[in-house]
Structures are given as C-alpha cells and as structure tokens.
PLY file of the C-alpha trace (Angstrom):
ply
format ascii 1.0
element vertex 88
property float x
property float y
property float z
element edge 87
property int vertex1
property int vertex2
end_header
93.31 -59.07 -65.51
94.68 -62.37 -66.70
96.04 -63.19 -63.00
92.51 -62.61 -61.80
91.04 -65.07 -64.27
93.68 -67.57 -63.29
92.96 -67.00 -59.54
89.32 -67.47 -60.17
89.88 -70.63 -62.02
91.79 -71.97 -59.01
88.98 -70.87 -56.74
86.26 -72.33 -58.86
88.02 -75.63 -59.54
87.93 -76.58 -55.94
84.16 -76.45 -55.78
83.42 -77.42 -59.22
84.59 -81.04 -59.14
82.65 -82.30 -56.01
79.51 -80.28 -56.99
79.59 -81.77 -60.57
80.15 -85.25 -59.42
77.45 -85.15 -56.79
74.94 -83.45 -59.01
75.80 -85.99 -61.82
75.12 -88.81 -59.41
71.96 -87.31 -58.24
70.64 -86.88 -61.67
71.50 -90.46 -62.63
70.14 -92.05 -59.54
67.11 -89.91 -58.72
66.46 -88.18 -61.97
66.34 -84.51 -62.35
67.68 -81.60 -64.47
70.78 -79.64 -64.80
69.45 -77.05 -62.42
70.40 -79.22 -59.45
74.04 -78.19 -60.26
72.99 -74.50 -59.97
71.70 -75.04 -56.61
74.22 -77.57 -55.21
77.35 -75.58 -56.17
76.52 -72.61 -53.80
76.05 -75.07 -51.01
79.42 -76.78 -51.81
80.97 -73.29 -52.09
79.76 -72.30 -48.68
80.93 -75.45 -47.08
84.35 -75.54 -48.64
85.24 -71.94 -48.40
83.44 -70.64 -45.44
84.32 -73.54 -43.09
87.46 -75.23 -44.45
89.44 -72.68 -46.43
88.36 -69.33 -44.93
91.87 -68.03 -44.84
92.20 -68.33 -48.60
90.05 -65.37 -49.11
93.01 -63.21 -48.10
94.95 -64.72 -51.06
92.22 -63.64 -53.48
91.83 -60.26 -51.74
95.46 -59.44 -52.37
94.97 -60.19 -56.04
92.09 -57.89 -56.23
89.20 -60.25 -55.85
86.70 -59.61 -53.04
84.55 -62.29 -51.55
81.57 -60.68 -53.34
83.18 -60.63 -56.76
84.21 -64.44 -56.20
80.74 -65.34 -55.24
79.14 -63.27 -58.02
81.44 -64.85 -60.73
80.88 -68.22 -59.33
77.08 -67.92 -59.62
77.35 -66.62 -63.24
79.61 -69.75 -64.07
76.94 -71.98 -62.33
74.21 -70.57 -64.40
76.11 -71.05 -67.61
76.98 -74.61 -66.69
73.39 -75.37 -65.75
72.09 -74.04 -69.09
74.56 -76.31 -70.83
73.56 -79.28 -68.77
69.95 -78.57 -69.50
70.61 -78.43 -73.29
72.39 -81.84 -73.27
0 1
1 2
2 3
3 4
4 5
5 6
6 7
7 8
8 9
9 10
10 11
11 12
12 13
13 14
14 15
15 16
16 17
17 18
18 19
19 20
20 21
21 22
22 23
23 24
24 25
25 26
26 27
27 28
28 29
29 30
30 31
31 32
32 33
33 34
34 35
35 36
36 37
37 38
38 39
39 40
40 41
41 42
42 43
43 44
44 45
45 46
46 47
47 48
48 49
49 50
50 51
51 52
52 53
53 54
54 55
55 56
56 57
57 58
58 59
59 60
60 61
61 62
62 63
63 64
64 65
65 66
66 67
67 68
68 69
69 70
70 71
71 72
72 73
73 74
74 75
75 76
76 77
77 78
78 79
79 80
80 81
81 82
82 83
83 84
84 85
85 86
86 87
C-alpha cells in the first residue's frame, strides 16, 4: 500500500507543479477562483501523460495502479486542493 501511495505521489507531482503555477498566474492576472486549478489539472494531466509520457503507465500498472485509478485519485486530489484554494 505504501509503495502505491509513493508511486501516485510521483505521478501527481509531474502534473501538479505546472498546473499550480499556471492556475496561480491565471488567478493573479485575470482574477478567478481556486476552481481553475480543478479544471486545469486534468488538461495538464492529459497533455503530459497521454502525449509525452504514455509509456509510464506500464510502470504504474506493474505496481498495481491502473490508468483509471490514477485518474480517479488525481481528480480527488484536485478537488481537495481546489477547496483549499477557495478557502484561502
């Protein structure tokens, strides 16, 4: 179980940093709310993992994480972070 959490952290870190920076810049320049992060992160996820790092799904699959579980956990994390951003 611990290795799956560690693997998901690696997976999510690659999309979190660019999505967080872009959404923060968007909020500062154009205004908006924390929900922009919720909508921007799946787009970043799609671009990064479906186009550039598609072969890495095999690594996660061998650990026991399917593409569906990675996407589901990613959306749950996005929702939690978006709620935190709205509260700030």
